[in-house]
Backbone bond lengths (Angstrom), bond angles and torsions (degrees), N, CA, C in turn:
res aa  C-N    CA-C-N  psi(-1)  N-CA   C-N-CA  omega(-1)  CA-C   N-CA-C  phi
1 M - - - 1.478 - - 1.397 112.88 -
2 N 1.290 123.44 140.31 1.381 124.73 178.43 1.509 111.48 -99.58
3 H 1.283 115.95 105.27 1.543 121.04 -173.84 1.588 108.93 -78.98
4 H 1.266 118.50 -2.71 1.543 117.84 179.08 1.487 111.15 -77.28
5 N 1.397 117.30 -22.13 1.420 120.34 179.19 1.503 117.42 -102.87
6 A 1.390 111.37 15.00 1.442 117.41 176.41 1.594 108.74 -63.64
7 P 1.407 122.27 137.22 1.412 124.74 178.89 1.578 115.56 -48.54
8 Q 1.374 114.04 -33.37 1.452 113.49 -176.77 1.548 110.90 -72.67
9 D 1.270 119.71 -18.79 1.467 126.04 171.62 1.463 115.82 -76.92
10 E 1.271 117.55 -21.78 1.460 124.25 -175.07 1.500 109.88 -72.24
11 P 1.346 121.24 125.52 1.471 119.87 179.20 1.579 112.08 -56.74
12 A 1.302 111.76 149.46 1.422 121.37 -178.46 1.553 111.12 -53.71
13 E 1.275 117.94 -44.18 1.446 120.16 -174.62 1.591 108.97 -66.45
14 H 1.335 117.45 -34.50 1.460 120.69 177.31 1.436 110.88 -65.53
15 L 1.322 119.65 -41.86 1.443 121.53 -179.94 1.586 107.53 -67.04
16 R 1.264 117.47 -45.87 1.483 119.11 173.11 1.426 117.93 -55.62
17 F 1.370 114.57 -41.33 1.493 118.66 174.75 1.452 111.91 -60.37
18 A 1.276 118.91 -47.58 1.455 123.22 179.17 1.531 112.19 -62.66
19 A 1.288 118.48 -35.29 1.463 126.53 178.25 1.539 107.88 -67.10
20 H 1.311 114.14 -47.58 1.468 122.68 179.00 1.588 108.65 -55.58
21 L 1.333 115.98 -51.98 1.430 119.94 -176.07 1.541 110.52 -63.31
22 S 1.291 115.82 -42.15 1.518 117.46 176.43 1.510 110.47 -60.37
23 D 1.303 113.15 -49.92 1.521 115.62 179.22 1.521 114.77 -58.09
24 L 1.381 117.02 -38.10 1.467 122.16 -178.98 1.534 108.62 -71.85
25 E 1.325 118.88 -28.46 1.485 119.85 -179.10 1.479 111.09 -74.78
26 Q 1.260 115.84 -24.07 1.492 122.17 -171.67 1.575 113.40 -103.23
27 V 1.332 113.37 -12.63 1.473 119.45 -175.90 1.514 112.19 -59.75
28 S 1.358 117.44 138.28 1.466 127.51 171.57 1.585 105.21 -70.70
29 D 1.340 107.16 153.88 1.562 112.47 174.87 1.508 111.08 -58.27
30 A 1.386 117.84 -36.67 1.461 119.14 -175.13 1.515 111.97 -70.36
31 D 1.312 117.78 -25.64 1.477 123.39 -179.17 1.532 113.01 -101.79
32 E 1.301 117.44 3.43 1.627 117.44 -170.42 1.461 104.58 -69.62
33 A 1.304 126.58 -47.08 1.420 121.79 -171.47 1.542 111.77 -62.94
34 D 1.386 114.23 -46.35 1.438 116.57 174.83 1.488 116.68 -56.96
35 L 1.343 115.48 -38.85 1.459 116.29 -178.56 1.558 106.57 -70.87
36 V 1.233 121.97 -42.50 1.485 126.02 -176.74 1.477 107.31 -58.79
37 S 1.382 119.15 -45.90 1.386 128.74 174.26 1.537 111.52 -53.28
38 E 1.314 116.47 -46.51 1.426 123.56 -179.92 1.395 111.67 -68.40
39 V 1.317 125.75 -47.16 1.383 127.05 176.23 1.504 111.16 -57.47
40 L 1.255 121.28 -36.69 1.504 125.19 -179.21 1.483 108.35 -71.00
41 T 1.324 125.07 -13.01 1.432 123.11 173.84 1.512 114.66 -81.16
42 D 1.338 117.19 -5.95 1.501 121.77 -178.46 1.516 107.73 -58.19
43 P 1.414 115.89 139.24 1.432 119.21 -179.27 1.533 115.97 -61.19
44 D 1.334 113.03 -27.80 1.523 115.56 177.47 1.628 105.98 -95.21
45 Q 1.315 108.53 91.85 1.515 117.32 -178.00 1.484 114.19 -61.33
46 T 1.361 117.68 -37.34 1.439 116.84 174.60 1.530 115.74 -56.01
47 M 1.299 113.86 -45.73 1.500 121.06 -179.25 1.527 107.08 -67.62
48 A 1.339 116.88 -47.68 1.470 119.59 -174.69 1.531 107.61 -59.61
49 Q 1.406 121.15 -51.06 1.361 121.78 -179.69 1.491 114.33 -61.88
50 S 1.349 112.94 -35.46 1.549 114.08 173.89 1.561 113.22 -61.29
51 A 1.274 117.33 -40.34 1.478 124.45 -179.34 1.538 105.69 -65.35
52 V 1.288 117.77 -48.32 1.501 118.22 -179.39 1.596 109.74 -66.45
53 L 1.274 119.74 -38.97 1.384 120.62 178.73 1.442 113.97 -60.95
54 R 1.375 121.78 -41.95 1.481 121.62 168.29 1.411 113.00 -59.64
55 H 1.240 119.85 -44.67 1.527 123.21 177.43 1.484 109.64 -55.26
56 L 1.327 118.66 -50.92 1.475 124.61 -177.07 1.623 107.88 -58.17
57 D 1.377 116.04 -49.17 1.370 119.61 174.75 1.446 116.31 -54.92
58 R 1.365 119.16 -47.57 1.429 122.13 179.56 1.484 112.34 -63.26
59 R 1.319 116.75 -43.07 1.505 118.82 -179.12 1.547 110.75 -67.70
60 A 1.380 116.88 -45.73 1.441 121.02 -178.50 1.470 109.19 -60.21
61 T 1.376 118.45 -41.66 1.471 118.69 -176.73 1.561 109.45 -64.56
62 D 1.275 119.43 -31.87 1.428 123.89 176.98 1.495 118.39 -73.45
63 I 1.406 111.91 -35.40 1.435 112.68 -171.70 1.548 113.73 -116.12
64 H 1.307 120.19 -3.20 1.565 122.02 -174.21 1.534 112.00 -53.90
65 P 1.282 116.05 -40.96 1.482 116.36 -174.91 1.608 113.82 -67.54
66 G 1.331 113.28 -24.46 1.474 114.87 -174.74 1.518 118.08 -102.74
67 P 1.309 118.36 174.30 1.404 122.90 -176.80 1.621 117.35 -68.14
68 A 1.342 111.28 -11.15 1.508 113.07 179.34 1.504 110.27 -76.66
69 Y 1.421 116.44 -16.39 1.449 118.30 -171.53 1.528 111.16 -64.50
70 E 1.316 118.62 -46.43 1.551 118.01 -176.04 1.440 115.42 -61.54
71 P 1.359 125.54 -50.36 1.467 116.49 176.58 1.516 116.21 -65.09
72 W 1.350 113.85 -29.82 1.450 119.77 174.91 1.638 108.71 -62.04
73 A 1.260 112.73 -49.90 1.521 115.72 -177.44 1.536 109.38 -64.14
74 E 1.274 120.07 -42.49 1.503 121.41 175.86 1.502 111.00 -56.34
75 W 1.231 116.28 -50.19 1.535 120.63 -178.86 1.570 108.05 -61.63
76 M 1.323 118.93 -48.03 1.513 119.83 -176.80 1.481 108.56 -64.87
77 T 1.379 118.35 -37.12 1.477 118.42 176.90 1.516 112.05 -60.37
78 Q 1.377 116.10 -35.27 1.497 114.58 -179.38 1.565 106.84 -74.10
79 V 1.241 117.66 -38.05 1.595 120.75 -176.60 1.558 109.98 -64.96
80 T 1.340 112.95 -36.31 1.552 116.78 -175.35 1.607 114.78 -101.60
81 A 1.440 111.44 15.39 1.517 115.51 -169.76 1.507 113.54 -56.30
82 R 1.337 115.76 -26.63 1.493 118.23 177.37 1.434 119.65 -87.39
83 H 1.404 112.92 9.79 1.510 121.07 -179.35 1.571 110.78 -126.32
84 P 1.415 114.39 91.58 1.392 116.29 -171.43 1.565 114.95 -56.16
85 V 1.292 117.84 -32.71 1.472 121.76 177.82 1.511 111.59 -56.82
86 L 1.383 112.74 -44.94 1.389 119.78 -174.51 1.600 113.72 -74.41
87 T 1.283 112.21 -38.01 1.452 119.51 -179.72 1.537 107.56 -70.34
88 R 1.229 120.95 -38.69 1.440 129.21 177.84 1.583 107.67 -60.80
89 R 1.339 116.06 -45.54 1.551 120.43 -178.57 1.473 103.27 -66.67
90 L 1.259 125.50 -41.25 1.498 122.28 178.68 1.474 112.10 -63.27
91 Q 1.340 119.83 -41.25 1.386 123.30 179.58 1.544 108.67 -65.62
92 E 1.270 118.60 -34.71 1.533 123.01 -179.02 1.536 106.70 -73.48
93 W 1.310 118.30 -32.41 1.520 119.82 178.03 1.498 107.52 -70.52
94 S 1.269 116.93 -39.23 1.470 119.16 173.25 1.508 115.65 -59.17
95 L 1.331 115.84 -40.43 1.430 120.88 176.56 1.490 108.99 -71.78
96 F 1.323 123.73 -44.67 1.411 122.20 173.95 1.514 115.35 -53.97
97 R 1.340 113.49 -42.48 1.544 121.43 -178.21 1.547 105.75 -62.20
98 A 1.370 117.29 -44.99 1.472 118.17 -178.63 1.440 108.23 -63.62
99 I 1.260 121.23 -44.48 1.517 123.57 -178.55 1.444 108.67 -64.40
100 A 1.302 121.48 -51.74 1.438 122.84 179.87 1.540 119.40 -60.75
101 L 1.333 114.20 -30.11 1.357 119.15 178.64 1.511 115.80 -92.46
102 G 1.317 115.18 -2.04 1.493 120.94 179.76 1.456 111.79 76.99
103 Q 1.302 120.61 27.43 1.452 123.89 175.88 1.594 109.08 -86.65
104 S 1.239 111.24 -175.39 1.541 119.35 -178.25 1.573 107.83 -70.10
105 W 1.198 116.36 135.55 1.461 121.44 176.96 1.482 112.70 -155.46
106 R 1.360 117.83 152.77 1.503 119.34 -173.37 1.522 108.16 -107.82
107 R 1.338 110.43 128.75 1.548 122.11 178.69 1.536 109.35 -48.42
108 D 1.376 115.60 -53.42 1.465 116.21 179.73 1.484 118.28 -61.50
109 A 1.349 119.23 -26.10 1.466 120.46 173.44 1.456 107.83 -69.12
110 L 1.289 120.97 -42.95 1.473 118.90 177.42 1.435 115.96 -62.18
111 L 1.487 115.46 -39.42 1.520 116.52 179.96 1.514 112.59 -75.06
112 E 1.444 117.71 -21.42 1.470 116.97 172.92 1.464 114.16 -87.80
113 S 1.377 118.55 0.56 1.361 120.75 -175.95 1.564 114.85 -76.43
114 S 1.289 123.04 172.56 1.435 124.81 -176.96 1.576 113.02 -73.50
115 D 1.232 117.43 162.25 1.440 118.51 175.69 1.412 114.25 -57.65
116 W 1.401 116.63 -32.45 1.481 123.07 176.46 1.558 107.78 -52.27
117 L 1.304 110.70 -61.54 1.520 115.75 -176.64 1.403 118.29 -59.15
118 Q 1.371 113.87 -39.27 1.557 121.45 179.31 1.558 108.13 -65.88
119 L 1.235 118.61 -39.55 1.477 123.12 177.80 1.513 109.11 -62.63
120 K 1.279 113.27 -56.58 1.470 126.05 -177.28 1.615 106.51 -52.59
121 T 1.331 118.21 -43.46 1.395 125.24 -174.80 1.612 107.75 -73.55
122 A 1.368 111.08 -42.42 1.511 116.30 -177.42 1.529 113.23 -54.75
123 A 1.309 113.63 -34.22 1.490 128.14 178.48 1.430 113.73 -80.38
124 G 1.271 121.94 -7.70 1.469 126.34 -166.33 1.560 110.12 -96.05
125 P 1.343 110.19 -178.68 1.504 120.20 -173.65 1.522 118.53 -80.13
126 N 1.288 115.52 -14.67 1.626 116.36 -169.51 1.578 105.47 -86.39
127 T 1.309 113.04 106.83 1.397 123.66 179.39 1.511 112.55 -54.63
128 E 1.330 118.96 -45.95 1.409 124.09 179.36 1.595 110.95 -54.25
129 A 1.259 113.40 -52.47 1.450 125.91 -177.32 1.650 108.16 -60.50
130 V 1.338 113.00 -44.18 1.438 118.17 -176.15 1.548 107.85 -68.85
131 E 1.285 117.12 -37.26 1.517 122.69 -179.01 1.536 106.93 -64.22
132 V 1.326 117.31 -43.78 1.512 120.29 176.44 1.527 110.48 -57.62
133 L 1.313 116.71 -42.48 1.471 120.57 -174.19 1.614 110.02 -75.97
134 V 1.310 115.15 -28.03 1.485 115.96 174.51 1.461 112.63 -58.19
135 E 1.376 117.95 -40.17 1.450 124.20 -178.54 1.526 111.25 -92.41
136 H 1.282 119.91 -33.15 1.462 119.18 -170.48 1.489 119.20 -125.01
137 G 1.365 116.82 8.65 1.427 123.68 179.11 1.537 109.12 -55.07
138 R 1.336 117.59 140.61 1.359 121.14 -171.39 1.623 110.99 -64.84
139 T 1.272 119.17 -39.21 1.485 125.13 -178.77 1.402 112.71 -108.81
140 K 1.415 112.87 157.62 1.570 114.55 171.96 1.508 111.00 -63.38
141 R 1.312 120.98 -38.52 1.478 121.56 173.10 1.516 113.08 -54.19
142 I 1.332 122.71 -42.08 1.361 126.29 178.14 1.552 112.83 -65.54
143 R 1.351 112.89 -46.80 1.447 117.91 -179.05 1.513 107.26 -64.77
144 N 1.312 124.76 -44.27 1.465 129.32 178.69 1.484 113.06 -60.95
145 T 1.395 120.89 -45.13 1.337 123.28 173.27 1.467 111.93 -58.98
146 A 1.281 120.56 -48.49 1.496 125.05 178.58 1.525 108.54 -55.91
147 R 1.375 115.80 -52.38 1.441 118.70 -179.22 1.552 115.89 -56.28
148 I 1.359 117.13 -41.25 1.430 124.12 179.69 1.489 108.63 -71.00
149 N 1.267 121.92 -42.80 1.407 126.26 171.28 1.511 114.70 -52.46
150 L 1.395 114.48 -46.33 1.472 120.52 -179.81 1.439 109.05 -65.47
151 T 1.288 118.32 -48.54 1.462 121.68 -178.98 1.534 112.69 -59.87
152 Q 1.338 115.84 -47.05 1.545 117.13 173.05 1.526 114.07 -63.22
153 S 1.291 120.00 -33.71 1.441 123.05 177.20 1.550 109.46 -67.52
154 S 1.277 120.48 -42.83 1.430 124.69 174.46 1.453 111.45 -62.17
155 R 1.325 121.04 -38.91 1.491 120.12 -179.97 1.478 110.49 -72.91
156 R 1.408 118.36 -37.63 1.402 119.94 175.94 1.616 113.55 -63.21
157 S 1.309 111.67 -33.67 1.486 118.19 -175.73 1.606 105.63 -75.55
158 A 1.318 115.78 -38.48 1.532 120.85 179.03 1.512 104.39 -62.42
159 A 1.264 119.55 -49.90 1.602 123.23 -168.91 1.540 101.81 -72.20
160 T 1.209 125.46 -35.26 1.486 124.08 176.53 1.501 110.39 -64.53
161 Q 1.374 120.07 -41.56 1.373 121.98 175.59 1.524 116.50 -60.95
162 R 1.394 113.32 -40.81 1.440 118.38 176.89 1.551 115.09 -63.74
163 I 1.337 111.44 -37.01 1.463 115.14 -179.10 1.423 112.40 -72.92
164 H 1.344 120.62 -28.16 1.512 120.67 -175.15 1.587 113.22 -94.48
165 R 1.379 114.42 2.00 1.406 114.94 175.02 1.519 114.07 -67.26
166 P 1.402 113.83 139.11 1.480 115.12 -179.50 1.553 113.06 -69.63
């Protein structure tokens, strides 16, 4: 038996982090804002914001393509207003959503965004955004991901055209 992994040896903030994640995964839509606010009162702000960031990413991944995203993002932005890291992530999710859904977006907003958003967009379906990142992505990894995505997209398109020829 490994005594190093016993719960009593786990630091209190690790236990709270796990509890916050569990609570956030199970929260109802009606109670979500209150729970996020409560988590953000934890004395360990780095841990609390990390738990909420994971929650925001999980929820946004699930709902960003649909109409429920916009009111949710507005509400979460109000709840997280005093936490710049969290509000920025919500702004970037909104930009990612616009790009992914082919809505209006600004090139400079993409280029000023975090590595996280640029990498996520580089792997996404919007050819225009991917082309921007091939040339101007902040890191080599982002530019390479965009280049590979563009190459694979071109191959898929060419293969589809060959299949659908009469």
